[in-house]
PLY file of the C-alpha trace (Angstrom):
ply
format ascii 1.0
element vertex 374
property float x
property float y
property float z
element edge 373
property int vertex1
property int vertex2
end_header
35.76 20.83 -76.58
38.11 23.39 -75.00
37.62 25.83 -77.87
33.86 25.32 -77.68
33.85 26.10 -73.96
35.89 29.27 -74.55
33.41 30.32 -77.21
30.52 29.56 -74.84
32.17 31.63 -72.11
32.45 34.62 -74.41
28.81 34.19 -75.41
27.66 34.15 -71.78
29.52 37.40 -71.09
27.43 39.24 -73.68
24.11 37.41 -73.26
22.87 37.84 -69.69
19.60 35.95 -70.25
21.54 32.91 -71.45
23.80 33.15 -68.41
20.75 33.30 -66.14
19.35 30.15 -67.79
22.59 28.28 -67.08
22.54 29.50 -63.49
18.99 28.18 -63.10
20.10 24.69 -64.14
22.81 24.42 -61.49
20.97 26.19 -58.63
20.03 23.69 -55.86
16.62 25.09 -54.96
14.86 25.23 -58.34
12.09 22.89 -59.48
12.24 20.48 -62.39
9.78 22.67 -64.32
12.07 25.69 -64.02
15.00 23.60 -65.22
13.00 22.34 -68.20
12.14 25.92 -69.23
15.78 26.98 -68.84
16.98 24.09 -71.02
14.41 24.99 -73.68
15.58 28.60 -73.68
19.21 27.55 -74.06
18.38 25.29 -76.99
16.49 28.09 -78.73
19.35 30.56 -78.40
22.01 28.09 -79.51
20.79 26.69 -82.83
22.02 23.48 -84.45
24.28 25.55 -86.73
26.26 26.72 -83.73
29.51 24.69 -83.44
29.23 24.54 -79.63
25.87 22.80 -79.76
27.34 19.33 -79.21
29.11 20.54 -76.09
25.90 22.15 -74.79
23.96 18.95 -75.35
26.58 17.00 -73.42
26.25 19.46 -70.52
22.46 19.10 -70.59
22.75 15.32 -70.51
24.93 15.57 -67.40
22.60 17.91 -65.49
18.92 18.16 -66.40
17.87 14.47 -66.64
19.13 13.58 -63.15
17.63 16.49 -61.24
15.19 15.88 -58.40
13.28 18.77 -56.87
11.49 19.15 -53.54
8.19 17.93 -54.99
9.83 14.77 -56.30
11.43 14.10 -52.89
8.08 14.54 -51.12
6.30 12.12 -53.45
9.07 9.53 -53.19
9.20 9.67 -49.38
5.41 9.27 -49.15
5.41 6.30 -51.54
8.22 4.61 -49.64
6.58 5.15 -46.27
3.33 3.71 -47.60
5.15 0.58 -48.73
6.90 0.16 -45.38
3.68 0.53 -43.40
1.18 -0.80 -45.96
-1.59 -2.91 -44.39
-1.58 -6.25 -46.19
-4.67 -8.17 -47.13
-5.42 -11.15 -44.90
-5.42 -13.34 -47.99
-1.97 -12.16 -49.09
0.72 -14.77 -48.65
4.00 -14.15 -46.84
5.89 -13.74 -50.12
3.66 -10.83 -51.22
4.10 -9.11 -47.86
7.84 -9.61 -48.04
8.05 -8.18 -51.58
6.10 -5.06 -50.58
8.45 -4.47 -47.66
11.55 -5.06 -49.83
10.29 -2.47 -52.31
9.98 -0.03 -49.42
13.59 -0.73 -48.43
14.71 -0.12 -52.01
12.90 3.20 -51.89
14.83 4.10 -48.74
18.11 3.31 -50.49
17.11 5.63 -53.33
16.14 8.38 -50.87
19.49 8.01 -49.11
21.29 8.40 -52.46
19.28 11.54 -53.21
19.96 12.85 -49.70
23.67 12.57 -50.43
23.45 14.43 -53.76
20.51 16.81 -53.19
20.23 17.46 -49.43
18.86 20.95 -50.12
15.74 19.49 -51.74
14.57 17.95 -48.46
12.52 20.96 -47.42
8.91 20.03 -46.85
7.67 19.43 -43.32
5.74 16.45 -44.65
9.02 14.74 -45.59
10.43 14.95 -42.07
7.12 13.89 -40.55
7.26 10.70 -42.62
10.88 10.12 -41.68
9.88 10.52 -38.03
7.20 7.84 -38.48
9.76 5.49 -40.05
11.92 5.71 -36.91
9.23 3.68 -35.11
9.41 0.85 -37.64
10.22 -2.50 -35.97
12.82 -3.35 -38.64
16.31 -2.29 -37.52
17.56 -1.78 -41.08
14.73 0.64 -41.86
15.47 2.67 -38.72
19.18 2.78 -39.55
18.58 3.96 -43.13
16.14 6.57 -41.85
18.71 7.92 -39.39
21.33 8.15 -42.14
18.90 10.17 -44.27
18.19 12.53 -41.38
21.90 12.96 -40.68
22.38 14.23 -44.24
19.26 16.38 -44.59
18.03 17.60 -41.20
20.67 20.25 -40.50
18.98 23.18 -38.75
15.63 21.39 -38.60
14.83 23.01 -35.23
14.76 26.38 -37.03
12.94 25.24 -40.17
10.32 22.96 -38.61
10.47 23.33 -34.80
7.39 21.16 -34.19
8.92 18.19 -35.99
12.27 18.75 -34.28
10.66 18.75 -30.83
8.91 15.44 -31.58
12.07 13.98 -33.03
14.33 14.59 -30.02
12.85 12.05 -27.56
12.87 9.40 -30.28
16.56 10.05 -31.00
17.46 9.92 -27.31
15.64 6.61 -26.97
17.46 5.14 -29.98
20.82 6.35 -28.66
20.23 4.36 -25.45
18.24 1.36 -26.67
18.98 0.93 -30.38
21.67 -1.14 -32.07
25.25 0.21 -31.88
25.09 1.61 -35.42
21.69 3.18 -34.76
23.04 4.79 -31.58
25.95 6.26 -33.52
23.67 7.74 -36.20
21.24 9.08 -33.58
24.07 11.06 -31.96
25.04 12.41 -35.38
21.46 13.54 -36.06
21.20 15.27 -32.68
24.43 17.10 -33.40
23.15 18.18 -36.81
19.57 19.10 -35.98
19.64 21.09 -32.75
21.20 24.47 -32.13
21.60 23.55 -28.46
23.03 20.11 -29.27
25.94 20.49 -26.77
23.42 20.84 -23.94
21.35 17.91 -25.20
24.42 15.70 -25.59
25.74 16.67 -22.17
22.52 15.55 -20.46
22.51 12.37 -22.55
26.14 11.55 -21.76
25.58 12.19 -18.07
22.73 9.67 -18.01
24.81 7.17 -20.01
27.71 7.40 -17.55
25.31 6.49 -14.76
24.11 3.50 -16.81
27.58 2.06 -17.48
27.57 -1.49 -16.18
29.12 -4.64 -17.62
25.82 -6.51 -17.15
23.80 -3.95 -19.12
22.15 -5.78 -22.07
22.64 -2.90 -24.53
26.13 -1.96 -23.33
27.67 -2.08 -26.86
25.20 0.61 -27.97
25.87 2.80 -24.94
29.63 2.59 -25.47
29.22 3.27 -29.20
27.13 6.37 -28.47
29.70 7.72 -26.00
32.40 7.27 -28.62
30.40 9.27 -31.15
29.84 12.03 -28.59
33.61 12.11 -28.07
33.92 12.72 -31.81
31.24 15.38 -32.37
31.48 17.16 -28.98
34.95 16.55 -27.53
34.59 19.31 -24.93
31.47 17.67 -23.52
33.15 14.26 -23.44
36.23 15.64 -21.71
34.11 16.44 -18.63
33.34 12.73 -18.26
36.50 11.21 -19.74
37.89 10.01 -16.41
34.74 8.06 -15.50
34.31 6.63 -19.00
37.89 5.84 -20.08
39.83 5.13 -16.91
37.17 3.88 -14.52
35.10 1.85 -16.98
36.69 1.10 -20.37
40.15 0.37 -18.99
39.30 -1.03 -15.56
36.08 -2.90 -16.35
36.22 -3.72 -20.06
39.69 -4.04 -21.60
41.44 -5.68 -18.65
38.61 -8.04 -17.70
37.32 -11.24 -19.27
33.68 -12.15 -18.68
33.08 -14.76 -21.33
31.91 -18.18 -20.30
33.74 -21.38 -21.15
32.78 -23.32 -24.23
31.01 -20.51 -26.11
33.54 -20.13 -28.92
34.43 -22.49 -31.73
38.00 -23.15 -32.76
37.84 -20.79 -35.76
40.58 -18.19 -35.91
38.43 -15.62 -37.69
34.81 -14.57 -38.02
32.68 -11.69 -39.19
32.47 -8.76 -36.81
28.79 -9.31 -36.08
29.57 -12.91 -35.04
31.87 -11.80 -32.25
30.74 -12.31 -28.69
29.18 -9.47 -26.73
32.27 -9.15 -24.54
34.59 -8.76 -27.53
32.25 -6.27 -29.21
32.23 -4.15 -26.07
36.05 -4.23 -26.04
36.08 -3.09 -29.68
33.68 -0.24 -29.01
35.73 0.75 -25.98
38.80 1.03 -28.16
36.78 3.12 -30.59
35.89 5.52 -27.78
39.58 5.89 -26.97
40.40 6.52 -30.64
37.88 9.36 -30.84
38.95 10.75 -27.47
42.64 10.91 -28.40
42.04 12.22 -31.94
39.64 15.00 -30.91
41.35 16.22 -27.73
42.91 19.65 -28.06
46.31 20.57 -26.64
49.17 18.18 -25.93
47.86 14.76 -26.94
51.00 12.99 -25.74
49.81 13.28 -22.13
46.74 11.10 -22.73
47.84 9.08 -25.77
51.00 7.61 -24.26
49.30 5.65 -21.42
46.54 4.58 -23.81
48.98 3.15 -26.32
51.06 1.54 -23.58
47.98 -0.26 -22.33
47.02 -1.51 -25.79
50.55 -2.59 -26.56
50.67 -4.54 -23.29
47.41 -6.28 -24.24
48.86 -7.29 -27.59
52.19 -8.44 -26.19
50.53 -10.49 -23.47
47.73 -11.57 -25.81
45.26 -9.81 -23.54
44.01 -11.64 -20.52
45.21 -15.28 -20.70
41.81 -16.88 -20.57
40.37 -14.34 -22.97
43.14 -15.02 -25.47
42.68 -18.77 -25.39
39.01 -18.45 -26.23
39.01 -15.32 -28.36
41.92 -15.55 -30.77
39.77 -14.35 -33.65
38.53 -11.39 -31.59
42.11 -10.39 -30.89
42.70 -9.80 -34.59
39.79 -7.36 -34.73
41.09 -5.58 -31.64
44.48 -5.33 -33.29
42.83 -3.60 -36.24
41.41 -1.02 -33.83
44.84 -0.61 -32.27
46.30 0.21 -35.69
43.51 2.72 -36.20
44.42 4.41 -32.92
48.07 4.61 -33.98
47.00 6.16 -37.29
45.12 8.92 -35.47
48.12 9.67 -33.27
50.80 9.41 -35.96
51.45 13.14 -35.65
52.94 12.45 -32.23
55.94 10.78 -33.95
55.27 7.82 -31.71
58.12 5.28 -31.48
59.25 2.24 -29.57
60.97 4.23 -26.81
57.58 4.63 -25.12
57.55 0.90 -24.59
61.11 0.64 -23.26
59.85 -0.43 -19.88
57.89 -3.31 -21.46
60.88 -5.37 -22.56
64.21 -5.44 -24.32
65.47 -3.49 -27.31
64.03 -6.09 -29.68
60.54 -5.43 -28.39
61.09 -1.71 -28.91
61.96 -2.37 -32.54
58.72 -4.36 -32.88
56.72 -1.45 -31.55
58.32 0.92 -34.05
57.32 -1.42 -36.82
53.72 -1.76 -35.67
53.31 2.01 -35.35
53.56 2.29 -39.13
50.67 -0.10 -39.84
0 1
1 2
2 3
3 4
4 5
5 6
6 7
7 8
8 9
9 10
10 11
11 12
12 13
13 14
14 15
15 16
16 17
17 18
18 19
19 20
20 21
21 22
22 23
23 24
24 25
25 26
26 27
27 28
28 29
29 30
30 31
31 32
32 33
33 34
34 35
35 36
36 37
37 38
38 39
39 40
40 41
41 42
42 43
43 44
44 45
45 46
46 47
47 48
48 49
49 50
50 51
51 52
52 53
53 54
54 55
55 56
56 57
57 58
58 59
59 60
60 61
61 62
62 63
63 64
64 65
65 66
66 67
67 68
68 69
69 70
70 71
71 72
72 73
73 74
74 75
75 76
76 77
77 78
78 79
79 80
80 81
81 82
82 83
83 84
84 85
85 86
86 87
87 88
88 89
89 90
90 91
91 92
92 93
93 94
94 95
95 96
96 97
97 98
98 99
99 100
100 101
101 102
102 103
103 104
104 105
105 106
106 107
107 108
108 109
109 110
110 111
111 112
112 113
113 114
114 115
115 116
116 117
117 118
118 119
119 120
120 121
121 122
122 123
123 124
124 125
125 126
126 127
127 128
128 129
129 130
130 131
131 132
132 133
133 134
134 135
135 136
136 137
137 138
138 139
139 140
140 141
141 142
142 143
143 144
144 145
145 146
146 147
147 148
148 149
149 150
150 151
151 152
152 153
153 154
154 155
155 156
156 157
157 158
158 159
159 160
160 161
161 162
162 163
163 164
164 165
165 166
166 167
167 168
168 169
169 170
170 171
171 172
172 173
173 174
174 175
175 176
176 177
177 178
178 179
179 180
180 181
181 182
182 183
183 184
184 185
185 186
186 187
187 188
188 189
189 190
190 191
191 192
192 193
193 194
194 195
195 196
196 197
197 198
198 199
199 200
200 201
201 202
202 203
203 204
204 205
205 206
206 207
207 208
208 209
209 210
210 211
211 212
212 213
213 214
214 215
215 216
216 217
217 218
218 219
219 220
220 221
221 222
222 223
223 224
224 225
225 226
226 227
227 228
228 229
229 230
230 231
231 232
232 233
233 234
234 235
235 236
236 237
237 238
238 239
239 240
240 241
241 242
242 243
243 244
244 245
245 246
246 247
247 248
248 249
249 250
250 251
251 252
252 253
253 254
254 255
255 256
256 257
257 258
258 259
259 260
260 261
261 262
262 263
263 264
264 265
265 266
266 267
267 268
268 269
269 270
270 271
271 272
272 273
273 274
274 275
275 276
276 277
277 278
278 279
279 280
280 281
281 282
282 283
283 284
284 285
285 286
286 287
287 288
288 289
289 290
290 291
291 292
292 293
293 294
294 295
295 296
296 297
297 298
298 299
299 300
300 301
301 302
302 303
303 304
304 305
305 306
306 307
307 308
308 309
309 310
310 311
311 312
312 313
313 314
314 315
315 316
316 317
317 318
318 319
319 320
320 321
321 322
322 323
323 324
324 325
325 326
326 327
327 328
328 329
329 330
330 331
331 332
332 333
333 334
334 335
335 336
336 337
337 338
338 339
339 340
340 341
341 342
342 343
343 344
344 345
345 346
346 347
347 348
348 349
349 350
350 351
351 352
352 353
353 354
354 355
355 356
356 357
357 358
358 359
359 360
360 361
361 362
362 363
363 364
364 365
365 366
366 367
367 368
368 369
369 370
370 371
371 372
372 373
């Protein structure tokens, strides 16, 4: 195969039309029809008697059959949207309705795969209009998949299709405040990708979220998740509000307080993350905010990371708040995972047990050195 490729390279140097045909195959913006014509031209120039033909056929098998152009993407998005919003006949049973909707979800999974491989083929305004409609779907999984597709394909949408982008922004802001935690995270990512003035948009959004921070807020996990994502994509914006978010709320009102009621938790020592109580999920998201804050802050990170890690180490050593520990042993393990993640992000600080010297004896310092390597 190596000798065949060398021979092919020499051929392409002298045959510019053949080189252009190969370039057409691997160019992101071409249609399937153009690719088909290019493949046909290559096959004509390289006859079956040519010893490199088997290598060429292998290259064709790896490229041409899996191509999807802008027209294909538009048709697929329209078909999927029709399945997700299809009016069902009154005589149709629940199973038929369910199957139609499941087929629509499968279509979304396929679109997301194509968005990962061929983001440049998502060009048509009609595609983004349909994706905008899908954001209003009552199914949370559909909305989440739709946001993931937009995050991969809508870069610079405000320049390509400004009308769609202007309609999209209020929907994204609403999802960031009222959606599920994962939807809020993806909405922030889409805002960052779509809008040229995203720092200004995110600053206004974060300012309103800071004013909303309250432990009794029903969608508090989503608000905290969104602030953590803003800390990741726009650290300079987050830094302006870091004192109110991290010190005054996450540390003072979330991590060091226990608001769970008695008798809500079984005796299990482990559970899935989605089965955790609201209070524990908020604590987890708060730790995630601190991870992003420490990892994205410029300058000397030791100044802010040292008190953060001291606090988390104290929570682990004291098992958190006593009452919280007794009722949330399984949640503590998940929080410990987040603590390890924070240490991973700050490993460049050469963190060691000496920072915890005021927490206990030399043996405890050795324990902290061991945990910093997790």
